[in-house]
N, C-alpha and C positions, 0 to 999 in steps of 0.2 A: 819180727811177727810182721806179715803185713798187714795193713789197715786200708779202709776206703772212707775219704771224708767226703759226705755225701752233703749235699745244700748248697753248694758254692755258685757264682755265676759260671764258671767254666764248668759243671756240669759235676763230675767226681775227679777225687784224685787220689791216685792210690800210692803209698808210701811204707818204708820199712822202719818201725819202730822197736827199740830194745826194749820199751819199758810200757805196759798196760796204763796209759792214764786214766786219770779218776773224773766221776762225774762232778762238775764244780771248777775244775782246771780250764786254765787256759793254754791253748796250744798254737803254736805258729808255726807256718809248712812255710821252707822258702822253695819255690820250684821253678826258679829262674834266677839269671842275676839279679834282677830288679823287681821279680813279682813273689809275693807271699801271699798268702792267706792265715788268717788268724781268727779265733773264735772260742768259746767256751764250750767244753765237752757235756754234751746234754744226754746222751745215751751211750752205753757200751753194753754191745751184743755180740756175743759169742757163737763161734761157727767152726767148729774141726772135721776135717776131712781127710779121714785117715786112709783115702783111698788115693793116691797121687803116682 
């Protein structure tokens, strides 16, 4: 599932997840050799596009 992480200084980061995180969980995304963003999940919004 493709997700977009918003509210980071870089703008937004798109990542592919195998599991949907739950509110209150901590998630860490490595997006470079020494670059990471880590934070607590505060909101989960579902959007399903059936027209791809």
